[in-house]
Structure formats: C-alpha cells, structure tokens
C-alpha positions in Angstrom: 0.1 0.0 -0.1 3.0 2.3 1.1 4.5 1.5 -2.4 1.0 2.6 -4.3 0.9 5.6 -2.5 4.6 6.5 -3.2 3.8 5.8 -7.2 0.7 7.8 -6.9 2.8 10.9 -5.4 5.7 10.7 -8.2 3.1 10.2 -11.2 1.2 13.9 -9.6 4.5 15.5 -9.1 5.4 14.5 -12.9 2.7 15.6 -14.2 2.6 19.0 -12.3 6.2 19.7 -12.9 5.3 18.5 -16.6 2.3 21.0 -16.8 4.5 23.7 -15.4 7.1 23.2 -18.1 4.9 23.3 -20.9 3.0 26.7 -19.6 7.0 28.1 -19.0 7.3 27.5 -22.6 3.9 29.1 -23.8 5.0 31.9 -21.8 6.9 35.0 -22.9 6.6 38.7 -21.6 5.9 42.0 -24.0 8.0 44.9 -22.6 6.9 48.5 -23.3 8.5 51.7 -22.4 6.2 55.2 -22.6 6.7 58.5 -21.3 4.0 60.4 -19.4 4.2 64.4 -19.0 2.9 66.0 -15.8 2.3 69.9 -16.7 3.3 72.6 -14.4 -0.4 73.9 -14.2 -2.0 70.4 -13.1 -4.2 70.9 -10.8 -3.7 70.1 -6.9 -6.3 68.0 -4.8 -8.3 66.6 -7.6 -7.9 63.0 -9.6 -7.4 64.0 -13.0 -6.6 62.4 -16.2 -2.9 63.3 -18.2 -3.2 63.3 -21.9 -3.3 59.8 -22.9 -0.5 58.3 -24.7 -1.2 55.9 -27.9 0.9 52.9 -27.9 1.9 50.7 -31.6 1.7 47.1 -30.6 3.5 45.4 -33.4 2.0 42.5 -31.9 2.1 39.8 -34.8 5.7 40.0 -35.2 6.1 39.6 -31.2 3.8 36.6 -31.4 5.7 35.3 -34.3 8.8 35.8 -33.0 7.6 33.6 -30.0 6.0 30.8 -32.2 2.9 31.6 -31.8 0.0 33.5 -33.3 -2.9 36.2 -31.9 -5.6 33.3 -31.9 -3.7 31.0 -29.7 -3.1 33.9 -27.1 -5.0 32.8 -24.2 -4.3 35.0 -21.2 -2.3 38.5 -21.0 -1.8 40.4 -18.1 -0.2 43.4 -16.4 3.0 41.6 -14.9 4.8 45.0 -14.2 5.1 48.7 -14.0 7.2 51.0 -12.7 7.4 54.7 -12.9 10.5 56.7 -12.8 11.4 60.2 -13.0 13.7 61.5 -16.1 13.3 65.1 -15.8 14.3 67.2 -13.8 16.9 65.3 -12.6 17.2 64.6 -8.8 13.1 65.0 -8.2 11.2 62.6 -6.2 7.2 61.7 -6.4 6.6 63.7 -3.2 4.2 66.1 -5.3 2.0 63.0 -6.1 -0.8 61.5 -3.7 -2.5 58.8 -6.2 -1.9 57.5 -9.2 -4.1 54.9 -11.9 -3.2 53.7 -15.4 -6.0 52.7 -17.6 -5.8 50.9 -21.0 -8.4 51.6 -23.6 -8.3 50.7 -27.7 -10.9 51.2 -30.3 -14.3 49.8 -29.8 -13.6 48.4 -26.2 -14.1 50.0 -22.9 -11.5 51.1 -20.3 -9.9 48.8 -17.9 -7.7 49.7 -14.8 -4.6 48.1 -15.0 -2.5 49.7 -11.8 -2.4 51.9 -9.1 -0.9 53.2 -6.1 -3.0 54.8 -3.5 -0.7 56.0 -1.1 2.8 57.2 -3.1 5.6 57.0 -0.3 7.5 59.9 1.0 10.7 60.3 -1.0 10.5 58.0 -3.8 12.7 57.9 -7.2 10.8 55.5 -8.6 7.3 53.7 -7.8 6.1 49.8 -8.4 2.5 49.9 -9.1 -0.1 47.3 -7.7 -1.3 45.3 -10.9 -5.0 44.9 -11.0 -4.2 41.7 -13.1 -7.2 42.4 -15.3 -7.5 40.3 -18.8 -5.3 42.5 -21.5 -5.5 39.9 -24.6 -7.7 41.9 -26.9 -5.6 45.0 -26.3 -2.6 43.7 -26.8 -3.5 41.9 -29.8 -4.4 44.8 -31.5 -2.6 47.3 -33.3 -2.5 50.0 -31.2 -3.7 50.8 -27.4 -4.2 53.9 -25.3 -2.7 54.8 -22.1 -4.2 56.8 -19.7 -3.0 58.0 -16.1 -4.9 59.8 -13.3 -3.3 61.4 -10.7 -3.8 63.3 -7.6 -1.6 65.9 -7.1 -0.3 66.9 -3.5 1.4 69.8 -4.2 1.8 72.2 -7.1 4.7 71.6 -9.1 7.1 74.7 -10.5 7.6 72.6 -13.9 6.6 70.0 -16.5 8.1 66.5 -14.7 8.7 63.6 -17.1 8.2 59.9 -16.0 9.3 56.8 -17.9 6.7 54.2 -17.4 8.3 50.7 -17.7 5.6 47.9 -18.4 5.7 44.4 -19.0 3.0 42.1 -19.9 3.2 38.5 -19.1 1.6 36.6 -22.6 0.5 32.8 -22.2 -0.5 31.4 -25.5 -2.2 27.4 -25.9 0.0 25.0 -27.9 -2.8 24.4 -30.7 
C-alpha cells in the first residue's frame, strides 16, 4: 500500500512539473516603455487625467518571434509597471498623492490596469500594483491607449517627465 501511495505521489509530481514546464514554454513577456508628462499647470487635490499615450503594439511580429499567433494567445496580464522620473534630474514623487493607469482601444471599454493609492515619501521610483485585468484583446490589436489619472499632493513649478516601464505576461495555447 505504501508503495502504491509513493507511486501515486511521484506520478502527480511528474505531471505537475510537466504542466509547469509546458506553461513556461508557452509564456513570454512583452516589454513596453512610454513617457508620461505631468504639466506644471496640473491641478492639486483632484484625481485628474493626463493626456493619453497611444502605443503601437507590433503584436503580430512579437507573437511570431515567440512561435505563436494572436488567435492562440489565451491570457495577457500586466506583470509589472514601474515609474521613474527622467526630468528634472533629482526629483522625487513627493508631489504625487495617488496614481491610476488605464488601457483602452477603439471599440473596447477602458480598463484600470495598475494603481498606487498612497505614494511613499521620498520615492524616486514607484512600483504600481497590477489589477490583474485580462488584457488579451488590447495587446492583440494594432494600437492601444494608456491613460494616467493622478492626484497631486502639492503644486509643481515645472513639467515633470516620467518613464513608465510596463511588462505584460503572455500565455498562448499550444494548438
């Protein structure tokens, strides 16, 4: 009986490890880098949108390079979204109280993909929390828009340029 239990456990472990290996083979990441500008006349104390940024996906080529096609992509989520200030040098995010990032495209409703409800003091980079929203249809398309809503904690004297590093996790079906 112990031998049968041991064999069952080994078979289960083998199958679980095999599924994980197959999933790893069918999973890849898409990296995007965009620039967001906070303009000096931005109002303080209200959650207000910035000007949207349009992103060209080049998804067909990305899928081809990863040995898949758009119709085989089954799951796309935001894996990481980091913000860092590129201009002016030495600036931190103390001017910011709250931030939300949204994705949209023509014919699709806007979806919140990341946020940070409380911006830490003296932060020079921000790691936003992903909503784990399903983003398949946005990434499969030719373009999508990224829109940022922010609430400023204090006025800023000049424009601030922020680099947004996004990484999307893509999983495709094998067939």
